[in-house]
Backbone as a ProteinNet text record, in pm:
[ID]
protein_1_A
[PRIMARY]
XXXXXXXXXXXXXXXXXXXXXXXXXXXXXXXXXXXXXXXXXXXXXXXXXXXXXXXXXXXXXXXXXXXXXXXXXXXXXXXXXXXXXXXXXXXXXXXXXXXX
[TERTIARY]
-12066.7	-12063.7	-12111.9	-12226.9	-12261.5	-12238.3	-12340.8	-12325.4	-12202.5	-12203.3	-12164.4	-12040.1	-12015.2	-11917.7	-11807.6	-11869.6	-11799.5	-11751.8	-11888.7	-11818.4	-11703.5	-11698.6	-11644.2	-11400.1	-11479.8	-11334.1	-11333.5	-11370.5	-11408.7	-11352.4	-11329.8	-11316.3	-11192.8	-11158.9	-11012.3	-10940.2	-10945.6	-10887.4	-10836.7	-10888	-10844.6	-10748.8	-10599.3	-10520.1	-10486.3	-10417.7	-10420.9	-10343.3	-10475.7	-10401.7	-10499.5	-10636.7	-10736.2	-10800.8	-10947.7	-11078.7	-11166.8	-11208.6	-11283.9	-11440.5	-11551.8	-11655.3	-11818.1	-11968.4	-11995.4	-12060.6	-12063.4	-12086.2	-11977.3	-11864.6	-11762.6	-11711	-11728.5	-11809.6	-11864.6	-11981	-12086.8	-12028.2	-11978.3	-11945	-11818.6	-11755.6	-11703.7	-11711.2	-11866.7	-11880.9	-12000	-11994	-12055.4	-12152.6	-12272.5	-12373.1	-12374.3	-12346.5	-12360.2	-12457.1	-12614.2	-12704	-12740.8	-12610.2	-12601.6	-12520.7	-12463.5	-12431.4	-12492.9	-12629	-12720.2	-12732.8	-12708.7	-12637.1	-12505	-12437.1	-12286.5	-12279.9	-12419.9	-12428.9	-12461.3	-12548.1	-12566.6	-12479.4	-12388.6	-12259.9	-12231.9	-12141.7	-12089	-12130.2	-12243.7	-12297.6	-12259.7	-12308.9	-12261.2	-12110.8	-12041	-11931.5	-11793.9	-11756.9	-11657.2	-11583.7	-11502.9	-11391.4	-11273	-11285.4	-11093.6	-11111.6	-11211	-11205.5	-11238.6	-11145.4	-11120.7	-11225.5	-11337.8	-11418.8	-11464.4	-11308.7	-11351.8	-11343.6	-11259.9	-11210	-11313.4	-11470.8	-11512.1	-11592.1	-11589.8	-11656.3	-11762.2	-11835.5	-11973.5	-11947.6	-11979.3	-11935.8	-11844.9	-11882.2	-11825	-11724.2	-11679.1	-11631.9	-11695.5	-11764.2	-11841.1	-11834.7	-11823.7	-11765.6	-11925.6	-11935.9	-12023.5	-12072.3	-12162.4	-12246.5	-12307.4	-12169.1	-12272.2	-12094.6	-11980.5	-11847	-11918.5	-11881.1	-11915.8	-11713.1	-11728.5	-11878.8	-11880.1	-11788.4	-11828.8	-11872.4	-11933	-11999.9	-11841.5	-11827.8	-11818.8	-11693.3	-11660.8	-11521.4	-11457.2	-11519.9	-11419.1	-11406.4	-11487.1	-11470.4	-11337.8	-11358.5	-11179.4	-11085.1	-11067.2	-10953.8	-10865.2	-11005	-10953.7	-10844.7	-10916.5	-10848	-10728.1	-10767.5	-10641	-10475.2	-10567	-10455	-10393.2	-10430.9	-10358.1	-10318.6	-10334.4	-10271.6	-10344.5	-10504.4	-10542.5	-10588	-10635.6	-10602.6	-10810.4	-10842	-11011.3	-10975.6	-11132.1	-11080.2	-11139.4	-11137.2	-11176.2	-11310.7	-11415.6	-11509.2	-11583.6	-11486.4	-11470.5	-11437.7	-11494.6	-11449.6	-11407.6	-11352.9	-11213.3	-11134.5	-11028.9	-10984	-10985.9	-11115.7	-11098.4	-11058.3	-10981.4	-10918	-10752.3	-10727.2	-10612.4	-10563.1	-10744.9	-10675.6	-10764	-10924.7	-10979.2	-10889.8	-10920.3	-10902.2	-11019.2	-11006.3	-11110.8	-11095.9	-10995.8	-10991	-10889.8	-10931.2	-10765.1	-10870.9
11053	10999.4	10870.4	10917	10827.9	10624.2	10538	10462.8	10391	10426.1	10396.2	10505.5	10597.8	10654.8	10491.9	10475.6	10346.7	10277	10215.4	10124	10111.2	10207.4	10324.1	10267.8	10323.3	10267.4	10217.2	10071.7	9970.5	9917.6	9918.5	9812.1	9926.2	10025.6	10050.3	10060.8	9957.5	9921.7	9740.1	9755.6	9567.4	9566.1	9499	9476.2	9428	9545.9	9413.7	9277.8	9217.6	9074.4	8968.7	9047.4	8985.1	9032.5	9014.6	8922.7	8978.4	9066.2	9026.1	9004.3	8956.1	8965.6	9063.7	9067.5	9181.8	9174.7	9022.4	9034.2	9053	9062.1	9124.5	9220	9291.2	9464.9	9522.1	9455.5	9482.5	9462.4	9389.9	9379.2	9413	9521.2	9612.8	9732.6	9740.8	9926.2	9911.5	9781.6	9736.9	9691.1	9661.1	9622.9	9501.1	9319.6	9232.1	9172	9288.4	9309.3	9339.8	9421.5	9540.7	9454.6	9320.4	9338.1	9356.2	9353.8	9412.5	9495.2	9580.1	9745.9	9786.6	9690.9	9714.2	9643.1	9572.6	9516.6	9676.4	9794.6	9923.5	10001.8	9950.8	10057.3	10048.1	9959.5	9921.4	9927	9940.8	9998.4	10095.3	10239.9	10368.7	10390.9	10301.9	10329.6	10435.9	10519.3	10603	10443.2	10529.3	10384	10424.2	10480.6	10461.4	10363.1	10289	10161.8	10111.9	9971.9	9828.6	9746.9	9752.8	9666.4	9482.1	9504.8	9370	9264.3	9394.5	9287.4	9252.3	9248	9157.3	9121.6	8994.9	8867.2	8877	8762.6	8672.9	8564.5	8499	8472.4	8334.4	8287.3	8115.3	8202.8	8287.1	8390.4	8368.4	8340.7	8364.9	8529	8551.1	8683.2	8757.7	8883.6	8913.1	8944.1	8894	8952	9172.1	9181.2	9429.9	9448.9	9394.7	9432.1	9483.1	9565	9630.9	9564	9562.1	9533.8	9338.3	9297.9	9139.7	9080.6	9110.6	9054.9	8951.6	8880.6	8765	8770.4	8739.7	8766.5	8833.6	9023.2	9158	9130.3	9044.1	9033.1	8966.6	8827.7	8736	8767.5	8928.9	8970.3	8980	9109.6	9181.8	9116.3	9033.3	8983.1	8895.2	8868.8	8806	8836.6	8952.2	9061.8	9118.6	9141.3	9111.3	8962.2	8867.4	8753.5	8596.5	8638.3	8640	8484.9	8348.4	8178.9	8132.6	8071.7	8041.9	7862.7	7817.6	7698.7	7662.7	7515.2	7492.5	7502.7	7558.8	7567	7777.2	7838.1	7962.1	8033.9	7978.6	8084.8	8116.8	8240.4	8274.7	8140.1	8126.1	8054.5	8132.8	8106.7	8230.8	8148.4	8050.2	7984.8	8029.6	8157.1	8158.7	8322.9	8416.7	8513.4	8575.9	8533.6	8633	8716.6	8847.2	8916.4	8983.7	8940.1	9000.9	9118.5	9207.4	9306.3	9317.4	9382.9	9437.9	9506.5
4295	4233.5	4120.7	4016.7	3966.6	3961.8	3929.7	3932.9	3829.5	3693.1	3625.3	3599	3657	3720.7	3792.4	3899	3949.3	3903.7	3796.7	3734.3	3625	3568.4	3478.5	3539.4	3642.6	3759.1	3770.7	3814.4	3861.9	3664.5	3585.2	3450.4	3422.9	3388.3	3395.6	3486.7	3530.7	3671.8	3636.1	3593.2	3512.3	3475.8	3441.5	3444.5	3226.2	3225.4	3029.4	3093.1	2987.7	2963.5	3036.7	3167.6	3230.9	3220.7	3287.6	3236.3	3376.5	3390.4	3502.4	3453.2	3539.1	3524.5	3569.8	3513.4	3558.8	3661.4	3715.2	3886.4	4045	3946.3	4018	3987.6	3874.7	3877.7	3981.1	3958.1	4047.7	4199.9	4222.5	4356.4	4412.9	4300.6	4351	4378.4	4271.3	4315.5	4389.7	4464.5	4666.4	4655.5	4544.3	4492	4405	4448.8	4403.8	4318.6	4340.4	4179.4	4081.6	4082.9	3991.3	3876.7	3853.6	3684.3	3561.4	3568.3	3429.5	3461.5	3590.4	3488.4	3444.8	3479.9	3435.4	3279.3	3208.6	3083.5	3070.6	3087.7	3015.5	3036.7	3143.1	3123.3	3008.2	3031.2	2890.8	2706.2	2693.4	2625.1	2564.3	2709.6	2667.8	2743.9	2763.7	2770.9	2707.1	2753.8	2643.6	2579.1	2460.1	2396.6	2431.2	2544	2581.8	2733.3	2734.3	2802.5	2806	2842.5	2845.8	2832.9	2759.5	2797.3	2771	2704.8	2639.7	2735.7	2821.5	2964	3019.2	2980.8	3076.3	2979.4	3083.6	3018.9	3092	3055.8	3156.7	3253.8	3430.4	3455.1	3455.2	3335	3275.7	3127.8	3140.8	3007.6	2914.6	2871	2745.1	2685.5	2595	2502.5	2485.7	2437	2395.2	2270.7	2200.2	2117.6	2049.2	2181.9	2123.2	2107.1	2083.5	2027.9	1874.3	1823.3	1644.3	1595.7	1475.2	1378.5	1409	1446.1	1474.9	1570.2	1663.6	1770.3	1819.7	1874.6	2001.4	1891.1	1760.3	1719.6	1765	1734.4	1754.8	1913.2	1963	2115.9	2204.4	2092.3	2068.4	2058	1945.4	1856.2	1991.6	2014	2072.9	2211.4	2289.8	2405.2	2377.1	2279.4	2213.7	2167	2111.4	2126	2250.9	2382.4	2544.8	2588.5	2440.1	2514.5	2551.5	2614.3	2653.8	2548.9	2646.5	2534.7	2575.2	2492	2506.9	2589	2541.3	2623.4	2404.7	2367.9	2357.4	2261.9	2335.5	2294.8	2279.4	2301.9	2217.4	2423.4	2537.5	2630.1	2714.2	2794.6	2813.1	2940.8	2959.7	3026.7	3153.6	3224.6	3355.8	3448.6	3500.3	3632.3	3569.6	3492.5	3439.2	3453.6	3391	3332.5	3436.2	3531.9	3595.5	3681.4	3708.1	3756.3	3863.2	4021.9	4140.7	4179.7	4190.6	4224.1	4299	4350.7	4462.5	4582.1
[MASK]
++++++++++++++++++++++++++++++++++++++++++++++++++++++++++++++++++++++++++++++++++++++++++++++++++++

């Protein structure tokens, strides 16, 4: 199985209303140094994958979501009940999923 497939498998496991980080996904696939590769995989991910559930370790959203970048990313997470700090980051202590 290739690295992108392993990454997609982990992203698909993130529960509704929870988030995971690029680094944690990398750890879950067996190499904590692959967080940048997780980002590359997200750019090529199938539409059915819940990519909105992946954020930075600080809960920062991505500009890569279409059509409106971070606003789209935030809206998708809000639709799952995720809440944010006053400065726009995901409340990580509340929504972080570390895998099982």
